[in-house]
Residue, then its C-alpha position, 0 to 999 in steps of 0.5 A: m496544483n493537483n493531478q486532474i490533467e487529462s492524459t496527453t496521449q490518446e490511450l492509457p496503458l491498460d485501455g481495453i483491459r477489463i477486470v471483474d473485481f470481487s474484492q473489498v476493504m483494502m488489499g484488493p481495492v488498492c490493486t484494482q484502483m492502481l489498474a483502473d487509474f491507468g485505464a483498465d475497465v474495473i467492474k466492481i461486483e458488490r453485495a446488493n443492499a450492502g456493498d463493500l464493507s468500507r462503505t460503512s467504515f466510521k458510520q458517522i461519515a458513511g454515505v455516498d462519499n465516505p472518504i474511506f471507500c472513496s480513497l480506494n475506489r475511484n475510476k471503477r464501475s459498481v455493479a450490485l448483485d446477489l451472488r446467492n441468486a442463480e440468475h445473478i451468478e449467470l450474469v456474472k459468468k457472462l461478464i467473466a467470459d468477456a473479461d481479462v482479469v478476475v480479482n478476489n480477496f475472499r477466504s480460501g474456498v468462497m469463490e469455489r462455493l459460488g462456482l466462480g473458482y479458478d477452474d470454473c473461470l477457466k471454462l468460461k475463458p481459457s485465457i483468464i488471469y485469476a488473481v487471489g489475495t488471501g491472508y496466509g495463502e490458499t493452502g497450509p496450516h493458516a489457510h482457513k484463518g481470516g487474514q487481517d493487516f494487524l495479524a500479518q504484522a504479528l505473524s510475520g515477525v514485523m511487530m516484534r521488531k522495534a528500535d528499542p526492546s523497552i518500547p511496548t509491542t504495538l500495532y502499526p497505525t496504517s496498513p503496510a500488509d494490505y498496501a504491500a500485498g495489493m501492490h504485489m497483486v498489481q505486479g502479478i497481474l501485469l506480469a501475467l498480462i505480458q506473458r499472455m501476450k507471448t503465449g495466449e495463455g492466462q494463469k493464476v496470480n496468488v498473493s497474501l498479506y503474510d508473504s508480503m510482510l515476509a518479503m518486506q523484511t528480505q534483508e533482515a530474513a537473509m541475515i538470520m537464515m545465512a549468518d544467524s544474525e539479526v539486523n535492526w536498521a531502527a536500532m542503529p546507534l547513530c539513528g533515532v528520533f530526538e526531541t528538540q525544544d519545539g518537537p521531534i526530528v529523525m536523524v540518520g547517521a549513515f552513508k558517510e566515512n565517519p558520520l559521528r564526527n559530522i554529527c558532533a560538529a553539527l551539535g557543537l560537541e567534541d569529536l566523540s569518534a576519537d573516544p575509545k567508547f565510540c570509535n567504531l560501530t561495535e563500540q557505538f552499539s556497546n555504548k548506545p545508551e550513553l551515546q544517544g543520551i549525549f545526543r538527546a541532551a544536545f538536541a534539547r538545547g535548540t529548535k527543530a529548525h536550528w538543528l535541521e540546519k546544522l545537520e544539513e550543513q554536515d550532510i547528515l540525513c534528517a527530517p522533522v517528524r510531522t503530522m499527516r496534515e502537515a505532509l498533505d500541506d507540504p509544497q512537495t506534495m503539490v509539486n508531485q501532483m499527489i492530491l487528486e480532486g474532482p466532483g464526487e457523487g455527493q460532494q467534491v472528493k479530495l484524495v491522495g493521488n497515484p504514486v506512479h508517474l508516467s510521462r505519457a499517461t497522466v492519472s485523472l479522476r475519470i469516474p468518481p467513486p461510484r454509488l453502490g450499484q450505480h452502473t449495474e444496468e449499464v454493465m448488464a446491458e453491455v453483457l446482454a448485448k454480447s450474448 
């Protein structure tokens, strides 16, 4: 089963909304793809003869259906222009004058130098919604710096927070800052569209990688600021990753009156919660190395399947640690319609689908990830027809 079924309703929620999208790589494109999936006409402005940087990620797979580009650019139309060309800038301005939203994730000042800053776009259309994604914000001591996901992880404190201080500081291997900021931009755009329905006025939407990573740590930050104390969910004494005879599993001992008693029952151990060294959370933290050493020795005596069954019998949260390939092959992935596939420009494309499921608006692959400039003539003809 895949997520290709056309919507059963006549319209998608964002039908009729036009977005002029200058963004590239991930933060902006993941935002505009979410909006495009639900009907927005996203016109992707790309550099002539070059395009979005993600078109050439991993040059050995670069081409019309580069998976990195495809993963973030379905249901969009591509227009290739030279923004140093005065005639092309005038065409873009006409496009913006007929649009609802403008999106960019350039460094602060780039759009202004092109004559396409917020104030410039307000003159073209007073009700425009102008969404900006930056590394650290448009003003302030870091505003001029180049933003990137790993840098936001580092500067926001995320990278320093580890389950155990002995673990080397390292990069998180996917892009939480880009994805979170992209989703925050989606929220901001939708909120601005709703407010415009009430007031008729547009506004500026501003998000950053840095702010999004701080926001993801809202509980931990509140503990520091309000209680001068730190909380680390990954360091809880009854939680962790434990090796079995055939691979690791994750165990979360929480949300129960006495989870340690249940863990011990699952592992075939005497009730350690009766031991003064482990009788409450404070003591469990104080003696965590010894406690988790007992857990590790027990888990090493059985297989993943054995211990998952035993833990689930005791209602202890647990899961196997899997590869991405295993997750993609999980029947739950299919049931949730999280694989979207269809014809691309060069080959069949197969992508992770949209995680937002609406009962009256099904996401489908309406427009394959476009070739660079594939829709330039089509879109410019529409613009000139309205001039």
